[in-house]
N, C-alpha and C positions, 0 to 999 in steps of 0.2 A: 419553694420548689421551682426549679428552673424549667423554662419552656423549651420544647424541642419539636422538630418534625422528623418523620421517617421517610426514607427514599429506598425503593426496591425496583429492580429491573431485570428482565430477561430480554434476549435479543429477538426472539420469535416465538410464535405459538408452538412450533416443533420443539424448541428448547424447553419450553414450559412443560410439555408432555413428557420429555425425556429426563425429568428429574430436577431441573433447576427451578424449584418451586417458588413462586411468589409467596404463598402462605408460609413456607419454611423460613424465608428471609424475614418476613414481618414478625413471625413468632420470636426469632432470635433477637430482633431489635426491640420488641416489646418487653422481653425478659430483661434485656440490658437496661432499658429505661426504668423498669421497676426497681432493679438492684441499685441504680444510681440516683434514684429519687427525681427522675425527670417527668414532667407532665407533657404528654404528647398532644399537640394542638391539631395536627393534620398528618395524613399519610398520602404520599405521592408514589404512584406506580406507573412504570412505562414498560411496554412490550415492544421494543424496537432497539435497533443498534445504537451504540454510543460512539461510533467511529467519527461521526460528524455532528455538528451542532443542529439544533432545531427540534429536539425531543419535546413533545407537547407538555407532559406533566413536569418535566425538568424545568421548562420555562415557567410553568405555573408556580413551581416551588420558588424559583428566583424572585418572581413578582411578589409572592407572599412574604418572603424574607425582607424585601425592600420596604413593604408597607408596615410590617410588624417589627419595629425596632427592638422590642423586648425579647423576641425570639431570636437567639443567636447560635443555636445548636442544631446540627444536622446529624442524624444517625443513619449509617449505611453499613452494609455487610463488609465490603472491601473496595479497594480503589477502582477496579475495573467494572464494578456494578454502578459506580457513580459517573465515571467518565473514562473515555479512551482517547480523548483529543485535548490538546493543550488549551484551546480557547475556552472550553467550559471550565477548566481548572482555574483559569485567570478570572473568569466571571464570578465564581464563588469566592475566590480570595479577595476580590475587590469589595465584597460585602462585609468583610471583617467578621467572619463567623468561626465557630469551632466545628470541625468535621471529625466525628468519632467513627473510626474504621474498626468495627467491633472484632472481626475475625483477625485482623492484622495487629490488634492491640495498640493502636496509635491514635493520638489526638492531634490534629493539625490545626494550628492557629498562628497568628502573628507572633505570639509569645513562645511558640514551641522552640525547642533546641535546634540549633543549626543542623546537627547530625540527623535529627528526626525529619527535618525538612528535606535533607539530601536523600535519605532513604525513601521517603514518600515520592520525591521526584523521580527516583529510579523505578519505583513501582509504576508510576505514570508512564515512564518511557517503555517499560515492559508491556503495559496494557496496550500502548500504541503499537509496539512491535508485534504483539499478537495479531492485531488487525492486518498489519502489513504482511505477516507470515501467512495469514488466511488467504489474502489476495494472491500470494505466490502459489498456494496450494490449488486455488481455482485455475490459475494460469497453467499449472502443471497438468491438471485434468484436461484442459483444453488442448494442450500440446499432445497428450496421449491420444486424444480423439483425432487430432490431425494426423498422427502416425498411422492411424487406421484408415486414413483416406476420407474422413468425414470432416467437412468444413465446420469449425466450432462457433460460427456466428451467423448473422443474417447474410444470405447470399446476395450477389450483386443484381443490378437491374436485368430483367429477363428471366429471373428465377423466383421461386417462392418456397417458403417452408411448409411442408405437410406436417402439421402438428399431430395429427392422428397417428401417422406411421413414423414420425420423427425422421423424416427424410427431406431431401431437397429435390424439387421437381421443376420442370420447365414451365414458365408462365405462358399460357396460350396466346395472350395478346402482346405482352411486352417483348417476348422473344422475337416476334416478327419485326418489331421496331429495331431491336439490337442487330438483327441480321441485315436490315436495310442500312443501318449506320456503317457496318463493316463493308458492305458492297459498294456504297457510294465513296467512302474514303479510300478504298483500295484502288479506285480508278486514278487517283492522284490529281483529280481536277478540282478538289475542294479543300479550302482551308477549314479550320475548326469553326470559324465564324460563319462561313458560307454553309457548312454542313449543318450547323445549328438552325439556320434559316430554312433550309430545305426540309429538315425533319419536322420543324414546326408547321410548315405549309402542308406537308403530306399527312401528318398524323395528328396535328393539334397539340402535340406534347412540346413543352418548352424545357430544353435541357441545357445546362450551362456548359461553357467551353471546357471548364475543368472536369466536369463529369463526363463529357464526351472523350476527353483524353484518357481519363481513368478507365473508361469502358474499352476503348480501343487497345489499350496496353495490358489489359487484365488477362492473364493466362487461364483464368477460371473457365472461360468459354471454350477452351480446347482440352479441358479435363484436369488441369493443374491448378494449384492455388498456393499462395505464399502466406505463411503463418510464422510469426516470430522471426522474420528474416530468412526463413528456410522454405525451399520449394518442395511441395508434396504432390503426389499423384492422387487425385480425388476419385471417389466412387460415384459422383453425381453424373447424370446424363449430359451430353453436349449437343449443340445445334449449329455450331460454327465449324466449317471445314478447316482443317489444319493449314492447307495451302492458302486459303483466303486469309487466315490469321497471319501467316508469315508475310504475305504481300503487304498487309496493313503495317506490320512492324517495319518493313523496308521503307514505306512512305513516311512513317513517323521519324525514323532515323535520318532520312534525307533532310529534315528540317532542323536537326540538332547540330550545334557547333561541336567541333572536336574538343576533347578534354585532355589536358596534359598532366602528367604525373608531377608530384611534388616531392621535394627532399624530406627525409625524416628529420624533424627538428623536435627535440624532446618537449620543451615547454610551450610550443606554439599551440594556440587555442585555449590556454589556461588563464591568460591575463587580459585585462582591458586597461586602456589608458585612463587615468583619473581626470585628465584635463578635458577630453572630448568624447570619452566613452567608446573610442574606436578599439579594435583588437590590437594586441601586441603581437607582431609577427616576428619570425626568425629567418635568418639567412646565413648561409655558410660562405666564408671567405677563404680563399686560397686552399680550399678543399678540406680544411681541418678546424678553422676558427669559426665559432658560431656567435652571432650578435643578434640582439633583440631590439626592436624599435616599434614605435606607433605606426600603423599603416597610413595615417594622415588622410583618410578618406573625407574628412570634414574640413580639410584645409591644413595649412602648415601648423605643426605642433612643436612645442618647445621641449617635450619630453626627450631626454638624451638616449643614446644607444647604451645597451648593457651587454657585457660579455657573459657567456653562459656560466662560467665558474662563479662570477660575482652574484648573478641572479640565483644560482643554486644555493649559495650560502645564505642569502637573505631569506629565501623561501623556507629554508630549514629552521630559521629562527621562529617562524610561525608555529611550528610544531611544539616548541618549548612551552607555549601558552596552554596546552591541553594536559599538562601533568597534574596528576591527582596525588595528594599527600598519602604516604603509605598507611597511616593510621586510618584515614577515611576509606581508602581502598579496601582494607581488611574488613572494616565495619559493613561496607556495602556488600562485599562478597559473602559475608556471613548471613546478611539479610536475604540475599539471593538464594543461598543454600536452604534457609528455612522456608522460603517461598516455594522452592522446588519440592521439598518434602511435603508441604501442604498440598501442592498440585497432585502429587502422586497418591497421597492419601485420599483426596477427593475422587480421583480417577478410579481407585480401587473400589471405593464405596459405590460409585456410579456403575462400575462394571458388574459388581455383585448384584445390584438391583436389576440390571438388564438381563443377566443370566437367569435370575428367578423368573422374570417375565417370559423369557424365551422357553424355559422349561414348562411353564404353565400353558403357554399357547400350544406347544407341541403335544402336551398331554391331552389337551382338548381335541386336537386334530387326530391323534391316535385313537382316542375313545370314540370320536365321531365316526371314524372309518370302521371300527369294529362294530359299532351299532348299525352301520349301513350293511355290512356283511351279514349280520345276524337278523336283518330285516326289521329292526326296531324303529328305523327312521326311513322315509322314502328318499329316492335318488335326488329329486329336485331340492329337498331340504338340505341334504348333504352338500350338494354343489353350491347352494347359496351360502352356507356357513363357511365352506372352504374359500369362497371368494372374499370373505371377510378376514379369515385367519391368515391366508397366505401373505397379503400385504403387510399385516401386522408382524409376521415372522421376518419378512424381508427388512422392514424398518428396524427391528431390534438387531438383526444381524449386521446391518449397515452401521448402526451406532456402536456395536461391539468392535467391528473392524476398524472404525475410526479411533477407538481407544487403544487397540492393539497395534495399529500401524500409524503412530503419530508423525507429524511433519518435523522439520528441524527444531531442535530443542531451543526454545526462546531464552531459557535461563543461561544456557551455555553461550548463546550469541551475545547476551548482555555482558557476560564475563569477558568475552573476547574484545568487546568494545572497550571495557575498562583496561584490559591488558594492553591493547593498542594505544590507548591514551597515555599510558605510562612508558611505553617503549618506542613511541613514534619517532622521536628525534634520534635515538641511538640506531634505529633501523635505517633511517633516512641517510645518515652520514656515511653508512657503509655501502650504499648502493650507487649505481651509475645513474646519470640523468634520466634515461628512459624508464628506469624502475622508480626513481624518485617521484616522477610525475604521477605514477599510478597511486602511490601513497597519498600524495597531495589531493588527488581527485576524490579519494575516500573521505577526506577530512573537510575539504573546502567546497562550498556551494558556488562561490565566485570570488574573484580577487582582482583588485585594481592597483595601479602603480603610477607614480609620478617620478620626478627627478630625485626625490629625497626618501620617499617612504613607500611601503606596501600596505594596502588596506584589505585585510582578509574578511570574508563572511563565511562562517563555519556552518557545516551541515549539522543537523540534529543527530545525536544528542551532544555532539562536541561543543555546540554553542553554549549549552548550559554548563558544561565542564569548564570552558574558558571563563565564563562569567564568574563562576565560583572561585576559580584559580586566581582571579584578580583581587579577591577579598581573602585575606589570610585566615579569617575565622570561618570561612565557608558558610556564611549566613546570608539571609536575604531571600528574595522571592524569584530569582532569575530562573531556577529550575522549572518553574511553572509558567514562565512568560513566553507566549508564542509570538510576541511582536519582535521585529527585527532588532538585533543588537546594534548599537552604535559601533562601527568598525574601529578597531584600534590599530594604529599604524605601526609597522615594523620598519626600522630605519634601513636604508640602503647604504652600501659602502660609499664613502666619499671619494 
C-alpha cells in the first residue's frame, strides 16, 4: 500500500462559508485514496490565498515530504487548490513526487507525458491568471468609487478615515500643520530643506523633503484627487484656499527646469545595450532616416548604430520563437474547453445552493413579519432577528451577483494568448514600426542588444512557450520554472 498525504485549501473564511467546503475536498480525496489503495499519513489544510508563497500548512507539508522519503504522493482536488504561483510549483517538483489532481484526472510527475505536463502548465498559468484578473476587478471597483468622488485609499497627511461612517474627514491636529506648510512655502522665502527645518522647530514633526513636495503639489487639499492617472472631483471637505494652492504651484514651478518635446521614435525605450546596460536611443536624420545607438552614459561604447529597417527585421525574428505546434495547440485548447465546462458546472451548483439559502432566509423574514403583525412575537425580538437576517440576505445576494456578473473570461484570455503565440510573427511583419513595438511590448519583459545579437527576456507565459519551443518533444519542466530563463540571442544582420 503506497503512502500519501492530502492537501485541501480555501482562500478565506468567507469562501468556506459560501460552499467551497474543506470537508467536501477531504471527502473527495479520501474516497480517491481508498479506491486506489493509498494509505493516508497526514492531512494538511490551509485557509489562505495561494497567490504568494508562505502558506503555513503548505510549508509543513513540504517539510514532511522532505523528511519522509517513503511518502511520494500528494492528493489534491485540482491545480488552483494546490498553488496559484510558480514558485510553489517548482518547490514541489524539486521534491520528485507524484501529484494526483483528482478532479482534473491527471497525475503529474517527472515520468508524466510531455503533453500532460504542458496541459498542467497551462492550468497553472490559468490559476495565476485568475489572481491577476481578481486584482483587476478590485482595481475596477476602486475606479468606480473614484468616479463617485470617493477617494478609494488612505487620504494624505491632514486627513483621516472615519471607519464608522466610511468617509474621509479633516484631522484636527495635522490639518493645521499642512496649512502652515502651504502658507510658509507660498511666501517664496523657503526651500524645501528650510521649510522642513521650520516645521520641525514649530511643530516637532519631522517631514521629509519628498513628503513636503508631495503635499504641496497634491490637488487633494483643494477638493480634487488623481486616481489611475485621471483627475477626479472629490466629495471630501477641504481646508486649503484655492488661491493659496495656486500660489504654491507657481512657486513650485519656478524651481523647475523647462522640458522639451521629443521626436516620436518607434523602438526607443524598448532596448538596452548588452555592453554597458545603457538605453538604446533613436534619432532621425535628414527628416526621414531613423538610426538607433547606445546613449553612452557610462562612457564610450563599441555598439554600432542600427537602421530602423534592420532592427525591425531582427526584432521580428524574436517572435518566431513563441510558435506552438498545431497538434499541441489543439490539445491545450481542448483542455481549456473542458476546464470552462467544469467551471460553469461548479458555478451552476454554487448558484443553486445560494438560491436555496436566499429562499430560506426570506421565508424566515416573511414569517417573522407576519408573527409580529399577529402579535405572536414582541417588537424588540422582531428587530433583533431582522438585524441578523438582513446581513445574511445581503451576503447571499452579493454572492449571487458575483456569479451572474463575472469578470473577463479567463479561459478566453488564455486562448487569446495561445492564438497570439501562433500568429505573432505574421501580425508583426504586416505592421508599421509604431504598431510593431506594441506587439513586442506584449511579449517581451526586456531586451538587450550588441553589435551581433539581440538577447530577449520574454514575459510570462511566453517564456514557458519559448522554452518548450526550443525542445521539439515539448518535454521538461520549464512550464513550471519561475527562475529567469537564460536569454537566447537572435542574430543581427551583418
